[in-house]
N, C-alpha and C positions, 0 to 999 in steps of 0.2 A: 358128102353134102351137108350133113348135120354138122360135121366138124367145121366146116366152113362158116356155115351161119353162126355157130357159137363163137368162132375165134372173131368174126366181124362184130359181133355183139360185145364182146369182151374189149374189143380195139374201141369201139365207138364210146364206151364207159370209161375207158383209161383217158381218152381224148377230152371227155367232158369234165371228167374229176381235175385233170391237169388245167384245162382253161379255167375253172373257177377258183383253183388254188392260186394261179397267176394273178388274179384279180384282189386277192387278200391284201390287206395292209399289214405292214410290219413297223417297228419302232423308227426305222429309218426311211422307210419308203410308204408312200401313200398309195391307196387303192385309186383306181380310176374316177370312181364317185367323189371320193375326198379331194382329188387334184382339181376337179371341176368347180366343187363347193368352194375350195380355198381361191381359186382364180376369181370367182365371182365375188367373194369377200374382197380382196385386194382391189377388184375394180370399184366396188362400191366406196371403199375407203379412199382411192385416189379421187374419185368423183367428189365425195365430201370435202376433201382437201382442197380441190379446185374452187369449190363455191366460197371458201372463207377468203375474206379479202385480205385479212392480216397475214396469211400464210403464203410463203413462197413455195407452192407445191412441186415445183420441178427441183428444188433441193433436197426434198424428203423422198427416200426410197422405202416401199412398203412390201414386205416379205410376209406370207401367210403359209404355215404348216400345220395341218390338223386343227385349224380354229385358233392358233395361238399367231398372233400378229406381232411383227417387229418393224419398228419405225427406226430408221437410221438417216443420218444426214446432218446438215447444219441449218439453224435458224437464227433469227435476230435477236429473241428475247426467250426469258423464261416463260412468259405468256404463251409464246407461240407452241413452246414444248407441251404445256398444258392443254392448250386447245387442241393440238394435233392428236393426243391421247384420247381426249373426250370424243373427237370425231371418230375415232377407230373404236372406241367402245361401244358408239351407239349402233353400230351395224350389226345386223342379225346373223348369229353364227360365230361370233367372235367370243372366245373362251376366256382369252387373256392377251394383254398388251404388253409388250416389252418396249419401252420408250427409250430408246438408245440416241435420242436426238441431242446434238451438242450446240450450245449457244456459242456464237463466234463474235 
């Protein structure tokens, strides 16, 4: 009976350790919390882009990974490139903006 209890305790500890390690982030993979934070950052940036009259926000794609935002797509002017970058930088949680927008 004691062996069974000891085995069950060991099994529970192993499962807990495995679960916690599964939520840890790596260089190429986000943790669950980081993924949710990045999704919120992306949503806030897209909302900010929609509010700007001079930007055609449907032509701008926003991706966020661990606080680093990448803007891609096509815009009409260099001013639009600058404005989109400024909108992204203003959002809380953004650590860096990679502005890869192209003027067409």
